[in-house]
mmCIF file as Biopython writes it, N, C-alpha, C and O atoms, coordinates in Angstrom:
data_model
#
loop_
_atom_site.group_PDB
_atom_site.id
_atom_site.type_symbol
_atom_site.label_atom_id
_atom_site.label_alt_id
_atom_site.label_comp_id
_atom_site.label_asym_id
_atom_site.label_entity_id
_atom_site.label_seq_id
_atom_site.pdbx_PDB_ins_code
_atom_site.Cartn_x
_atom_site.Cartn_y
_atom_site.Cartn_z
_atom_site.occupancy
_atom_site.B_iso_or_equiv
_atom_site.auth_seq_id
_atom_site.auth_asym_id
_atom_site.pdbx_PDB_model_num
ATOM 1   N N  . UNK A ? 1  ? 10.337 -12.071 6.082  1.0 0.0 1  A 1 
ATOM 2   C CA . UNK A ? 1  ? 10.998 -10.808 6.239  1.0 0.0 1  A 1 
ATOM 3   C C  . UNK A ? 1  ? 10.693 -9.967  7.543  1.0 0.0 1  A 1 
ATOM 4   O O  . UNK A ? 1  ? 11.209 -8.882  7.810  1.0 0.0 1  A 1 
ATOM 5   N N  . UNK A ? 2  ? 9.747  -10.665 8.327  1.0 0.0 2  A 1 
ATOM 6   C CA . UNK A ? 2  ? 9.284  -9.964  9.501  1.0 0.0 2  A 1 
ATOM 7   C C  . UNK A ? 2  ? 10.270 -10.126 10.695 1.0 0.0 2  A 1 
ATOM 8   O O  . UNK A ? 2  ? 10.075 -9.534  11.756 1.0 0.0 2  A 1 
ATOM 9   N N  . UNK A ? 3  ? 11.279 -10.905 10.496 1.0 0.0 3  A 1 
ATOM 10  C CA . UNK A ? 3  ? 12.301 -11.139 11.654 1.0 0.0 3  A 1 
ATOM 11  C C  . UNK A ? 3  ? 13.354 -10.140 11.538 1.0 0.0 3  A 1 
ATOM 12  O O  . UNK A ? 3  ? 13.901 -9.942  10.453 1.0 0.0 3  A 1 
ATOM 13  N N  . UNK A ? 4  ? 13.687 -9.465  12.646 1.0 0.0 4  A 1 
ATOM 14  C CA . UNK A ? 4  ? 14.780 -8.412  12.660 1.0 0.0 4  A 1 
ATOM 15  C C  . UNK A ? 4  ? 16.077 -9.183  12.765 1.0 0.0 4  A 1 
ATOM 16  O O  . UNK A ? 4  ? 16.082 -10.311 13.259 1.0 0.0 4  A 1 
ATOM 17  N N  . UNK A ? 5  ? 17.122 -8.633  12.335 1.0 0.0 5  A 1 
ATOM 18  C CA . UNK A ? 5  ? 18.447 -9.250  12.305 1.0 0.0 5  A 1 
ATOM 19  C C  . UNK A ? 5  ? 18.887 -9.609  13.644 1.0 0.0 5  A 1 
ATOM 20  O O  . UNK A ? 5  ? 19.432 -10.702 13.798 1.0 0.0 5  A 1 
ATOM 21  N N  . UNK A ? 6  ? 18.708 -8.772  14.699 1.0 0.0 6  A 1 
ATOM 22  C CA . UNK A ? 6  ? 19.134 -9.011  15.976 1.0 0.0 6  A 1 
ATOM 23  C C  . UNK A ? 6  ? 18.477 -10.242 16.631 1.0 0.0 6  A 1 
ATOM 24  O O  . UNK A ? 6  ? 19.115 -10.969 17.393 1.0 0.0 6  A 1 
ATOM 25  N N  . UNK A ? 7  ? 17.159 -10.461 16.308 1.0 0.0 7  A 1 
ATOM 26  C CA . UNK A ? 7  ? 16.458 -11.621 16.882 1.0 0.0 7  A 1 
ATOM 27  C C  . UNK A ? 7  ? 16.862 -12.904 16.295 1.0 0.0 7  A 1 
ATOM 28  O O  . UNK A ? 7  ? 16.604 -13.947 16.896 1.0 0.0 7  A 1 
ATOM 29  N N  . UNK A ? 8  ? 17.484 -12.911 15.151 1.0 0.0 8  A 1 
ATOM 30  C CA . UNK A ? 8  ? 17.839 -14.121 14.509 1.0 0.0 8  A 1 
ATOM 31  C C  . UNK A ? 8  ? 19.009 -14.893 15.186 1.0 0.0 8  A 1 
ATOM 32  O O  . UNK A ? 8  ? 19.122 -16.109 15.033 1.0 0.0 8  A 1 
ATOM 33  N N  . UNK A ? 9  ? 19.814 -14.218 15.884 1.0 0.0 9  A 1 
ATOM 34  C CA . UNK A ? 9  ? 20.979 -14.942 16.525 1.0 0.0 9  A 1 
ATOM 35  C C  . UNK A ? 9  ? 20.956 -14.911 18.013 1.0 0.0 9  A 1 
ATOM 36  O O  . UNK A ? 9  ? 21.988 -15.132 18.647 1.0 0.0 9  A 1 
ATOM 37  N N  . UNK A ? 10 ? 19.757 -14.632 18.634 1.0 0.0 10 A 1 
ATOM 38  C CA . UNK A ? 10 ? 19.722 -14.649 20.030 1.0 0.0 10 A 1 
ATOM 39  C C  . UNK A ? 10 ? 19.077 -16.007 20.547 1.0 0.0 10 A 1 
ATOM 40  O O  . UNK A ? 10 ? 17.898 -16.272 20.314 1.0 0.0 10 A 1 
ATOM 41  N N  . UNK A ? 11 ? 19.860 -16.795 21.214 1.0 0.0 11 A 1 
ATOM 42  C CA . UNK A ? 11 ? 19.369 -18.048 21.762 1.0 0.0 11 A 1 
ATOM 43  C C  . UNK A ? 11 ? 19.334 -17.933 23.259 1.0 0.0 11 A 1 
ATOM 44  O O  . UNK A ? 11 ? 19.983 -17.041 23.805 1.0 0.0 11 A 1 
ATOM 45  N N  . UNK A ? 12 ? 18.632 -18.762 23.938 1.0 0.0 12 A 1 
ATOM 46  C CA . UNK A ? 12 ? 18.655 -18.709 25.417 1.0 0.0 12 A 1 
ATOM 47  C C  . UNK A ? 12 ? 20.118 -19.074 25.868 1.0 0.0 12 A 1 
ATOM 48  O O  . UNK A ? 12 ? 20.749 -20.042 25.444 1.0 0.0 12 A 1 
ATOM 49  N N  . UNK A ? 13 ? 20.556 -18.173 26.775 1.0 0.0 13 A 1 
ATOM 50  C CA . UNK A ? 13 ? 21.908 -18.325 27.436 1.0 0.0 13 A 1 
ATOM 51  C C  . UNK A ? 13 ? 21.685 -18.752 28.809 1.0 0.0 13 A 1 
ATOM 52  O O  . UNK A ? 13 ? 20.980 -18.083 29.565 1.0 0.0 13 A 1 
ATOM 53  N N  . UNK A ? 14 ? 22.318 -19.962 29.212 1.0 0.0 14 A 1 
ATOM 54  C CA . UNK A ? 14 ? 22.189 -20.490 30.493 1.0 0.0 14 A 1 
ATOM 55  C C  . UNK A ? 14 ? 23.554 -20.245 31.212 1.0 0.0 14 A 1 
ATOM 56  O O  . UNK A ? 14 ? 24.609 -20.640 30.716 1.0 0.0 14 A 1 
ATOM 57  N N  . UNK A ? 15 ? 23.494 -19.591 32.378 1.0 0.0 15 A 1 
ATOM 58  C CA . UNK A ? 15 ? 24.653 -19.213 33.130 1.0 0.0 15 A 1 
ATOM 59  C C  . UNK A ? 15 ? 24.691 -19.951 34.444 1.0 0.0 15 A 1 
ATOM 60  O O  . UNK A ? 15 ? 23.725 -19.796 35.191 1.0 0.0 15 A 1 
ATOM 61  N N  . UNK A ? 16 ? 25.679 -20.731 34.821 1.0 0.0 16 A 1 
ATOM 62  C CA . UNK A ? 16 ? 25.751 -21.347 36.180 1.0 0.0 16 A 1 
ATOM 63  C C  . UNK A ? 16 ? 26.841 -20.534 36.869 1.0 0.0 16 A 1 
ATOM 64  O O  . UNK A ? 16 ? 27.939 -20.340 36.347 1.0 0.0 16 A 1 
ATOM 65  N N  . UNK A ? 17 ? 26.488 -20.072 38.058 1.0 0.0 17 A 1 
ATOM 66  C CA . UNK A ? 17 ? 27.475 -19.243 38.828 1.0 0.0 17 A 1 
ATOM 67  C C  . UNK A ? 17 ? 27.404 -19.490 40.309 1.0 0.0 17 A 1 
ATOM 68  O O  . UNK A ? 17 ? 26.425 -20.050 40.804 1.0 0.0 17 A 1 
ATOM 69  N N  . UNK A ? 18 ? 28.420 -19.083 41.016 1.0 0.0 18 A 1 
ATOM 70  C CA . UNK A ? 18 ? 28.451 -19.040 42.440 1.0 0.0 18 A 1 
ATOM 71  C C  . UNK A ? 18 ? 28.352 -17.682 42.890 1.0 0.0 18 A 1 
ATOM 72  O O  . UNK A ? 18 ? 28.814 -16.778 42.194 1.0 0.0 18 A 1 
ATOM 73  N N  . UNK A ? 19 ? 27.765 -17.441 44.046 1.0 0.0 19 A 1 
ATOM 74  C CA . UNK A ? 19 ? 27.640 -16.056 44.555 1.0 0.0 19 A 1 
ATOM 75  C C  . UNK A ? 19 ? 28.970 -15.478 45.053 1.0 0.0 19 A 1 
ATOM 76  O O  . UNK A ? 19 ? 29.092 -14.256 45.132 1.0 0.0 19 A 1 
ATOM 77  N N  . UNK A ? 20 ? 29.921 -16.260 45.377 1.0 0.0 20 A 1 
ATOM 78  C CA . UNK A ? 20 ? 31.316 -15.835 45.813 1.0 0.0 20 A 1 
ATOM 79  C C  . UNK A ? 20 ? 32.268 -16.936 45.538 1.0 0.0 20 A 1 
ATOM 80  O O  . UNK A ? 20 ? 31.874 -18.034 45.145 1.0 0.0 20 A 1 
ATOM 81  N N  . UNK A ? 21 ? 33.531 -16.653 45.742 1.0 0.0 21 A 1 
ATOM 82  C CA . UNK A ? 21 ? 34.573 -17.666 45.442 1.0 0.0 21 A 1 
ATOM 83  C C  . UNK A ? 21 ? 34.876 -18.642 46.610 1.0 0.0 21 A 1 
ATOM 84  O O  . UNK A ? 21 ? 35.853 -19.389 46.561 1.0 0.0 21 A 1 
ATOM 85  N N  . UNK A ? 22 ? 34.040 -18.622 47.637 1.0 0.0 22 A 1 
ATOM 86  C CA . UNK A ? 22 ? 34.184 -19.520 48.792 1.0 0.0 22 A 1 
ATOM 87  C C  . UNK A ? 22 ? 33.677 -20.910 48.389 1.0 0.0 22 A 1 
ATOM 88  O O  . UNK A ? 22 ? 32.833 -21.049 47.505 1.0 0.0 22 A 1 
ATOM 89  N N  . UNK A ? 23 ? 34.219 -21.939 49.068 1.0 0.0 23 A 1 
ATOM 90  C CA . UNK A ? 23 ? 33.800 -23.297 48.691 1.0 0.0 23 A 1 
ATOM 91  C C  . UNK A ? 23 ? 32.363 -23.653 49.076 1.0 0.0 23 A 1 
ATOM 92  O O  . UNK A ? 23 ? 31.746 -24.517 48.452 1.0 0.0 23 A 1 
ATOM 93  N N  . UNK A ? 24 ? 31.843 -23.003 50.083 1.0 0.0 24 A 1 
ATOM 94  C CA . UNK A ? 24 ? 30.467 -23.272 50.420 1.0 0.0 24 A 1 
ATOM 95  C C  . UNK A ? 24 ? 29.427 -22.366 49.879 1.0 0.0 24 A 1 
ATOM 96  O O  . UNK A ? 24 ? 28.287 -22.367 50.344 1.0 0.0 24 A 1 
ATOM 97  N N  . UNK A ? 25 ? 29.813 -21.553 48.858 1.0 0.0 25 A 1 
ATOM 98  C CA . UNK A ? 25 ? 28.915 -20.642 48.216 1.0 0.0 25 A 1 
ATOM 99  C C  . UNK A ? 25 ? 27.915 -21.403 47.411 1.0 0.0 25 A 1 
ATOM 100 O O  . UNK A ? 25 ? 28.251 -22.407 46.783 1.0 0.0 25 A 1 
ATOM 101 N N  . UNK A ? 26 ? 26.664 -20.935 47.416 1.0 0.0 26 A 1 
ATOM 102 C CA . UNK A ? 26 ? 25.557 -21.619 46.717 1.0 0.0 26 A 1 
ATOM 103 C C  . UNK A ? 26 ? 25.683 -21.475 45.221 1.0 0.0 26 A 1 
ATOM 104 O O  . UNK A ? 26 ? 25.980 -20.386 44.732 1.0 0.0 26 A 1 
ATOM 105 N N  . UNK A ? 27 ? 25.462 -22.564 44.467 1.0 0.0 27 A 1 
ATOM 106 C CA . UNK A ? 27 ? 25.585 -22.513 43.028 1.0 0.0 27 A 1 
ATOM 107 C C  . UNK A ? 27 ? 24.101 -22.268 42.504 1.0 0.0 27 A 1 
ATOM 108 O O  . UNK A ? 27 ? 23.137 -22.917 42.911 1.0 0.0 27 A 1 
ATOM 109 N N  . UNK A ? 28 ? 24.035 -21.303 41.598 1.0 0.0 28 A 1 
ATOM 110 C CA . UNK A ? 28 ? 22.763 -20.955 41.062 1.0 0.0 28 A 1 
ATOM 111 C C  . UNK A ? 28 ? 22.856 -21.023 39.506 1.0 0.0 28 A 1 
ATOM 112 O O  . UNK A ? 28 ? 23.948 -21.002 38.938 1.0 0.0 28 A 1 
ATOM 113 N N  . UNK A ? 29 ? 21.678 -21.105 38.843 1.0 0.0 29 A 1 
ATOM 114 C CA . UNK A ? 29 ? 21.510 -21.177 37.458 1.0 0.0 29 A 1 
ATOM 115 C C  . UNK A ? 29 ? 20.548 -20.046 36.983 1.0 0.0 29 A 1 
ATOM 116 O O  . UNK A ? 29 ? 19.531 -19.827 37.642 1.0 0.0 29 A 1 
ATOM 117 N N  . UNK A ? 30 ? 20.819 -19.348 35.909 1.0 0.0 30 A 1 
ATOM 118 C CA . UNK A ? 30 ? 19.982 -18.282 35.459 1.0 0.0 30 A 1 
ATOM 119 C C  . UNK A ? 30 ? 19.894 -18.454 33.889 1.0 0.0 30 A 1 
ATOM 120 O O  . UNK A ? 30 ? 20.888 -18.755 33.228 1.0 0.0 30 A 1 
ATOM 121 N N  . UNK A ? 31 ? 18.713 -18.255 33.360 1.0 0.0 31 A 1 
ATOM 122 C CA . UNK A ? 31 ? 18.535 -18.335 31.937 1.0 0.0 31 A 1 
ATOM 123 C C  . UNK A ? 31 ? 18.246 -16.908 31.436 1.0 0.0 31 A 1 
ATOM 124 O O  . UNK A ? 31 ? 17.324 -16.264 31.937 1.0 0.0 31 A 1 
ATOM 125 N N  . UNK A ? 32 ? 18.971 -16.431 30.514 1.0 0.0 32 A 1 
ATOM 126 C CA . UNK A ? 32 ? 18.785 -15.075 29.983 1.0 0.0 32 A 1 
ATOM 127 C C  . UNK A ? 32 ? 18.339 -15.187 28.551 1.0 0.0 32 A 1 
ATOM 128 O O  . UNK A ? 32 ? 19.057 -15.751 27.726 1.0 0.0 32 A 1 
ATOM 129 N N  . UNK A ? 33 ? 17.223 -14.688 28.243 1.0 0.0 33 A 1 
ATOM 130 C CA . UNK A ? 33 ? 16.550 -14.806 26.851 1.0 0.0 33 A 1 
ATOM 131 C C  . UNK A ? 33 ? 16.773 -13.591 26.013 1.0 0.0 33 A 1 
ATOM 132 O O  . UNK A ? 33 ? 16.683 -13.704 24.791 1.0 0.0 33 A 1 
ATOM 133 N N  . UNK A ? 34 ? 17.065 -12.404 26.574 1.0 0.0 34 A 1 
ATOM 134 C CA . UNK A ? 34 ? 17.079 -11.217 25.741 1.0 0.0 34 A 1 
ATOM 135 C C  . UNK A ? 34 ? 18.428 -10.738 25.443 1.0 0.0 34 A 1 
ATOM 136 O O  . UNK A ? 34 ? 18.535 -9.645  24.887 1.0 0.0 34 A 1 
ATOM 137 N N  . UNK A ? 35 ? 19.512 -11.439 25.752 1.0 0.0 35 A 1 
ATOM 138 C CA . UNK A ? 35 ? 20.853 -11.021 25.308 1.0 0.0 35 A 1 
ATOM 139 C C  . UNK A ? 35 ? 21.589 -12.139 24.715 1.0 0.0 35 A 1 
ATOM 140 O O  . UNK A ? 35 ? 21.327 -13.299 25.034 1.0 0.0 35 A 1 
ATOM 141 N N  . UNK A ? 36 ? 22.569 -11.817 23.800 1.0 0.0 36 A 1 
ATOM 142 C CA . UNK A ? 36 ? 23.328 -12.872 23.216 1.0 0.0 36 A 1 
ATOM 143 C C  . UNK A ? 36 ? 24.527 -13.247 24.091 1.0 0.0 36 A 1 
ATOM 144 O O  . UNK A ? 36 ? 24.850 -12.559 25.060 1.0 0.0 36 A 1 
ATOM 145 N N  . UNK A ? 37 ? 25.149 -14.309 23.741 1.0 0.0 37 A 1 
ATOM 146 C CA . UNK A ? 37 ? 26.227 -14.807 24.569 1.0 0.0 37 A 1 
ATOM 147 C C  . UNK A ? 37 ? 27.397 -13.763 24.726 1.0 0.0 37 A 1 
ATOM 148 O O  . UNK A ? 37 ? 28.019 -13.695 25.786 1.0 0.0 37 A 1 
ATOM 149 N N  . UNK A ? 38 ? 27.682 -12.961 23.668 1.0 0.0 38 A 1 
ATOM 150 C CA . UNK A ? 38 ? 28.754 -11.967 23.861 1.0 0.0 38 A 1 
ATOM 151 C C  . UNK A ? 38 ? 28.453 -10.880 24.767 1.0 0.0 38 A 1 
ATOM 152 O O  . UNK A ? 38 ? 29.355 -10.359 25.423 1.0 0.0 38 A 1 
ATOM 153 N N  . UNK A ? 39 ? 27.174 -10.478 24.855 1.0 0.0 39 A 1 
ATOM 154 C CA . UNK A ? 39 ? 26.739 -9.462  25.835 1.0 0.0 39 A 1 
ATOM 155 C C  . UNK A ? 39 ? 26.751 -10.075 27.257 1.0 0.0 39 A 1 
ATOM 156 O O  . UNK A ? 39 ? 27.002 -9.339  28.211 1.0 0.0 39 A 1 
ATOM 157 N N  . UNK A ? 40 ? 26.500 -11.337 27.434 1.0 0.0 40 A 1 
ATOM 158 C CA . UNK A ? 40 ? 26.509 -11.966 28.774 1.0 0.0 40 A 1 
ATOM 159 C C  . UNK A ? 40 ? 27.948 -12.099 29.231 1.0 0.0 40 A 1 
ATOM 160 O O  . UNK A ? 40 ? 28.211 -11.877 30.413 1.0 0.0 40 A 1 
ATOM 161 N N  . UNK A ? 41 ? 28.852 -12.430 28.415 1.0 0.0 41 A 1 
ATOM 162 C CA . UNK A ? 41 ? 30.289 -12.606 28.759 1.0 0.0 41 A 1 
ATOM 163 C C  . UNK A ? 41 ? 31.033 -11.291 28.937 1.0 0.0 41 A 1 
ATOM 164 O O  . UNK A ? 41 ? 32.131 -11.237 29.491 1.0 0.0 41 A 1 
ATOM 165 N N  . UNK A ? 42 ? 30.392 -10.230 28.445 1.0 0.0 42 A 1 
ATOM 166 C CA . UNK A ? 42 ? 31.101 -8.920  28.577 1.0 0.0 42 A 1 
ATOM 167 C C  . UNK A ? 42 ? 31.095 -8.434  30.014 1.0 0.0 42 A 1 
ATOM 168 O O  . UNK A ? 42 ? 30.069 -8.416  30.694 1.0 0.0 42 A 1 
ATOM 169 N N  . UNK A ? 43 ? 32.289 -8.039  30.446 1.0 0.0 43 A 1 
ATOM 170 C CA . UNK A ? 43 ? 32.509 -7.680  31.867 1.0 0.0 43 A 1 
ATOM 171 C C  . UNK A ? 43 ? 31.590 -6.421  32.196 1.0 0.0 43 A 1 
ATOM 172 O O  . UNK A ? 43 ? 31.045 -6.320  33.295 1.0 0.0 43 A 1 
ATOM 173 N N  . UNK A ? 44 ? 31.455 -5.539  31.270 1.0 0.0 44 A 1 
ATOM 174 C CA . UNK A ? 44 ? 30.637 -4.250  31.484 1.0 0.0 44 A 1 
ATOM 175 C C  . UNK A ? 44 ? 29.217 -4.421  31.581 1.0 0.0 44 A 1 
ATOM 176 O O  . UNK A ? 44 ? 28.536 -3.543  32.110 1.0 0.0 44 A 1 
ATOM 177 N N  . UNK A ? 45 ? 28.674 -5.538  31.092 1.0 0.0 45 A 1 
ATOM 178 C CA . UNK A ? 45 ? 27.252 -5.687  31.061 1.0 0.0 45 A 1 
ATOM 179 C C  . UNK A ? 45 ? 26.701 -6.088  32.448 1.0 0.0 45 A 1 
ATOM 180 O O  . UNK A ? 45 ? 27.161 -7.078  33.017 1.0 0.0 45 A 1 
ATOM 181 N N  . UNK A ? 46 ? 25.762 -5.368  32.980 1.0 0.0 46 A 1 
ATOM 182 C CA . UNK A ? 46 ? 25.100 -5.753  34.256 1.0 0.0 46 A 1 
ATOM 183 C C  . UNK A ? 46 ? 23.962 -6.572  33.977 1.0 0.0 46 A 1 
ATOM 184 O O  . UNK A ? 46 ? 23.066 -6.120  33.265 1.0 0.0 46 A 1 
ATOM 185 N N  . UNK A ? 47 ? 23.890 -7.772  34.474 1.0 0.0 47 A 1 
ATOM 186 C CA . UNK A ? 47 ? 22.775 -8.677  34.258 1.0 0.0 47 A 1 
ATOM 187 C C  . UNK A ? 47 ? 21.934 -8.798  35.658 1.0 0.0 47 A 1 
ATOM 188 O O  . UNK A ? 47 ? 22.440 -9.234  36.692 1.0 0.0 47 A 1 
ATOM 189 N N  . UNK A ? 48 ? 20.713 -8.396  35.558 1.0 0.0 48 A 1 
ATOM 190 C CA . UNK A ? 48 ? 19.916 -8.447  36.878 1.0 0.0 48 A 1 
ATOM 191 C C  . UNK A ? 48 ? 19.791 -9.956  37.366 1.0 0.0 48 A 1 
ATOM 192 O O  . UNK A ? 48 ? 19.428 -10.861 36.615 1.0 0.0 48 A 1 
ATOM 193 N N  . UNK A ? 49 ? 20.097 -10.116 38.575 1.0 0.0 49 A 1 
ATOM 194 C CA . UNK A ? 49 ? 20.049 -11.483 39.220 1.0 0.0 49 A 1 
ATOM 195 C C  . UNK A ? 49 ? 21.415 -12.088 39.330 1.0 0.0 49 A 1 
ATOM 196 O O  . UNK A ? 49 ? 21.549 -13.090 40.033 1.0 0.0 49 A 1 
ATOM 197 N N  . UNK A ? 50 ? 22.421 -11.584 38.714 1.0 0.0 50 A 1 
ATOM 198 C CA . UNK A ? 50 ? 23.764 -12.100 38.931 1.0 0.0 50 A 1 
ATOM 199 C C  . UNK A ? 50 ? 24.594 -10.998 39.546 1.0 0.0 50 A 1 
ATOM 200 O O  . UNK A ? 50 ? 24.774 -9.940  38.943 1.0 0.0 50 A 1 
ATOM 201 N N  . UNK A ? 51 ? 25.094 -11.234 40.723 1.0 0.0 51 A 1 
ATOM 202 C CA . UNK A ? 51 ? 25.927 -10.162 41.378 1.0 0.0 51 A 1 
ATOM 203 C C  . UNK A ? 51 ? 27.251 -9.848  40.682 1.0 0.0 51 A 1 
ATOM 204 O O  . UNK A ? 51 ? 27.767 -10.666 39.920 1.0 0.0 51 A 1 
ATOM 205 N N  . UNK A ? 52 ? 27.765 -8.731  40.931 1.0 0.0 52 A 1 
ATOM 206 C CA . UNK A ? 52 ? 29.049 -8.249  40.332 1.0 0.0 52 A 1 
ATOM 207 C C  . UNK A ? 52 ? 30.171 -9.237  40.704 1.0 0.0 52 A 1 
ATOM 208 O O  . UNK A ? 52 ? 30.999 -9.571  39.857 1.0 0.0 52 A 1 
ATOM 209 N N  . UNK A ? 53 ? 30.202 -9.687  41.908 1.0 0.0 53 A 1 
ATOM 210 C CA . UNK A ? 53 ? 31.326 -10.519 42.371 1.0 0.0 53 A 1 
ATOM 211 C C  . UNK A ? 53 ? 31.020 -12.031 42.154 1.0 0.0 53 A 1 
ATOM 212 O O  . UNK A ? 53 ? 31.717 -12.856 42.744 1.0 0.0 53 A 1 
ATOM 213 N N  . UNK A ? 54 ? 30.066 -12.410 41.380 1.0 0.0 54 A 1 
ATOM 214 C CA . UNK A ? 54 ? 29.738 -13.789 41.137 1.0 0.0 54 A 1 
ATOM 215 C C  . UNK A ? 54 ? 30.911 -14.458 40.271 1.0 0.0 54 A 1 
ATOM 216 O O  . UNK A ? 54 ? 31.557 -13.819 39.441 1.0 0.0 54 A 1 
ATOM 217 N N  . UNK A ? 55 ? 31.109 -15.763 40.545 1.0 0.0 55 A 1 
ATOM 218 C CA . UNK A ? 55 ? 32.085 -16.557 39.807 1.0 0.0 55 A 1 
ATOM 219 C C  . UNK A ? 55 ? 31.269 -17.412 38.798 1.0 0.0 55 A 1 
ATOM 220 O O  . UNK A ? 55 ? 30.447 -18.238 39.193 1.0 0.0 55 A 1 
ATOM 221 N N  . UNK A ? 56 ? 31.516 -17.194 37.518 1.0 0.0 56 A 1 
ATOM 222 C CA . UNK A ? 56 ? 30.748 -17.887 36.471 1.0 0.0 56 A 1 
ATOM 223 C C  . UNK A ? 56 ? 31.417 -19.190 36.231 1.0 0.0 56 A 1 
ATOM 224 O O  . UNK A ? 56 ? 32.586 -19.216 35.846 1.0 0.0 56 A 1 
ATOM 225 N N  . UNK A ? 57 ? 30.719 -20.296 36.444 1.0 0.0 57 A 1 
ATOM 226 C CA . UNK A ? 57 ? 31.283 -21.692 36.318 1.0 0.0 57 A 1 
ATOM 227 C C  . UNK A ? 57 ? 31.028 -22.221 34.959 1.0 0.0 57 A 1 
ATOM 228 O O  . UNK A ? 57 ? 31.936 -22.832 34.395 1.0 0.0 57 A 1 
ATOM 229 N N  . UNK A ? 58 ? 29.873 -22.048 34.368 1.0 0.0 58 A 1 
ATOM 230 C CA . UNK A ? 58 ? 29.584 -22.664 33.095 1.0 0.0 58 A 1 
ATOM 231 C C  . UNK A ? 58 ? 28.611 -21.746 32.275 1.0 0.0 58 A 1 
ATOM 232 O O  . UNK A ? 58 ? 27.695 -21.189 32.880 1.0 0.0 58 A 1 
ATOM 233 N N  . UNK A ? 59 ? 28.758 -21.575 31.005 1.0 0.0 59 A 1 
ATOM 234 C CA . UNK A ? 59 ? 27.807 -20.898 30.182 1.0 0.0 59 A 1 
ATOM 235 C C  . UNK A ? 59 ? 27.424 -21.776 29.031 1.0 0.0 59 A 1 
ATOM 236 O O  . UNK A ? 59 ? 28.289 -22.409 28.426 1.0 0.0 59 A 1 
ATOM 237 N N  . UNK A ? 60 ? 26.158 -21.835 28.708 1.0 0.0 60 A 1 
ATOM 238 C CA . UNK A ? 60 ? 25.725 -22.734 27.555 1.0 0.0 60 A 1 
ATOM 239 C C  . UNK A ? 60 ? 24.684 -22.032 26.725 1.0 0.0 60 A 1 
ATOM 240 O O  . UNK A ? 60 ? 24.072 -21.078 27.205 1.0 0.0 60 A 1 
ATOM 241 N N  . UNK A ? 61 ? 24.460 -22.448 25.535 1.0 0.0 61 A 1 
ATOM 242 C CA . UNK A ? 61 ? 23.503 -21.887 24.586 1.0 0.0 61 A 1 
ATOM 243 C C  . UNK A ? 61 ? 22.481 -22.849 24.267 1.0 0.0 61 A 1 
ATOM 244 O O  . UNK A ? 61 ? 22.784 -24.033 24.121 1.0 0.0 61 A 1 
ATOM 245 N N  . UNK A ? 62 ? 21.241 -22.426 24.141 1.0 0.0 62 A 1 
ATOM 246 C CA . UNK A ? 62 ? 20.194 -23.220 23.595 1.0 0.0 62 A 1 
ATOM 247 C C  . UNK A ? 62 ? 19.343 -23.978 24.597 1.0 0.0 62 A 1 
ATOM 248 O O  . UNK A ? 62 ? 19.604 -23.955 25.799 1.0 0.0 62 A 1 
ATOM 249 N N  . UNK A ? 63 ? 18.352 -24.629 24.101 1.0 0.0 63 A 1 
ATOM 250 C CA . UNK A ? 63 ? 17.383 -25.369 24.882 1.0 0.0 63 A 1 
ATOM 251 C C  . UNK A ? 63 ? 18.036 -26.682 25.460 1.0 0.0 63 A 1 
ATOM 252 O O  . UNK A ? 63 ? 17.525 -27.215 26.445 1.0 0.0 63 A 1 
ATOM 253 N N  . UNK A ? 64 ? 19.088 -27.177 24.898 1.0 0.0 64 A 1 
ATOM 254 C CA . UNK A ? 64 ? 19.791 -28.359 25.400 1.0 0.0 64 A 1 
ATOM 255 C C  . UNK A ? 64 ? 20.305 -28.152 26.770 1.0 0.0 64 A 1 
ATOM 256 O O  . UNK A ? 64 ? 20.195 -29.027 27.629 1.0 0.0 64 A 1 
ATOM 257 N N  . UNK A ? 65 ? 20.897 -26.941 26.999 1.0 0.0 65 A 1 
ATOM 258 C CA . UNK A ? 65 ? 21.394 -26.642 28.354 1.0 0.0 65 A 1 
ATOM 259 C C  . UNK A ? 65 ? 20.318 -26.423 29.360 1.0 0.0 65 A 1 
ATOM 260 O O  . UNK A ? 65 ? 20.492 -26.756 30.532 1.0 0.0 65 A 1 
ATOM 261 N N  . UNK A ? 66 ? 19.190 -25.865 28.939 1.0 0.0 66 A 1 
ATOM 262 C CA . UNK A ? 66 ? 18.080 -25.705 29.872 1.0 0.0 66 A 1 
ATOM 263 C C  . UNK A ? 66 ? 17.572 -27.064 30.220 1.0 0.0 66 A 1 
ATOM 264 O O  . UNK A ? 66 ? 17.221 -27.252 31.385 1.0 0.0 66 A 1 
ATOM 265 N N  . UNK A ? 67 ? 17.489 -28.022 29.366 1.0 0.0 67 A 1 
ATOM 266 C CA . UNK A ? 67 ? 17.083 -29.391 29.724 1.0 0.0 67 A 1 
ATOM 267 C C  . UNK A ? 67 ? 18.136 -30.090 30.578 1.0 0.0 67 A 1 
ATOM 268 O O  . UNK A ? 67 ? 17.774 -30.914 31.418 1.0 0.0 67 A 1 
ATOM 269 N N  . UNK A ? 68 ? 19.389 -29.805 30.404 1.0 0.0 68 A 1 
ATOM 270 C CA . UNK A ? 68 ? 20.512 -30.398 31.077 1.0 0.0 68 A 1 
ATOM 271 C C  . UNK A ? 68 ? 20.463 -30.055 32.597 1.0 0.0 68 A 1 
ATOM 272 O O  . UNK A ? 68 ? 20.732 -30.888 33.464 1.0 0.0 68 A 1 
ATOM 273 N N  . UNK A ? 69 ? 20.100 -28.767 32.857 1.0 0.0 69 A 1 
ATOM 274 C CA . UNK A ? 69 ? 19.975 -28.343 34.247 1.0 0.0 69 A 1 
ATOM 275 C C  . UNK A ? 69 ? 18.646 -28.527 34.890 1.0 0.0 69 A 1 
ATOM 276 O O  . UNK A ? 69 ? 18.465 -28.221 36.069 1.0 0.0 69 A 1 
ATOM 277 N N  . UNK A ? 70 ? 17.703 -29.028 34.120 1.0 0.0 70 A 1 
ATOM 278 C CA . UNK A ? 70 ? 16.344 -29.277 34.656 1.0 0.0 70 A 1 
ATOM 279 C C  . UNK A ? 70 ? 15.526 -28.054 34.887 1.0 0.0 70 A 1 
ATOM 280 O O  . UNK A ? 70 ? 14.783 -28.042 35.869 1.0 0.0 70 A 1 
ATOM 281 N N  . UNK A ? 71 ? 15.578 -27.056 34.116 1.0 0.0 71 A 1 
ATOM 282 C CA . UNK A ? 71 ? 14.904 -25.807 34.345 1.0 0.0 71 A 1 
ATOM 283 C C  . UNK A ? 71 ? 13.611 -25.875 33.554 1.0 0.0 71 A 1 
ATOM 284 O O  . UNK A ? 71 ? 12.828 -24.925 33.569 1.0 0.0 71 A 1 
#
């Protein structure tokens, strides 16, 4: 009974993004542990480390995606 309801559905969210829409833009990966996937995908949510003009390429949930990207 010690687990709060919010903590029970928060999994690590892995976001792969480009810093701009240009073809030579660097691809980066960020792991977000304190927000759920709905908060990450919400346009209004500001996530530190991901610029406003970033192009999100892929979003994944859980430790499997962390292992997939080798983080």
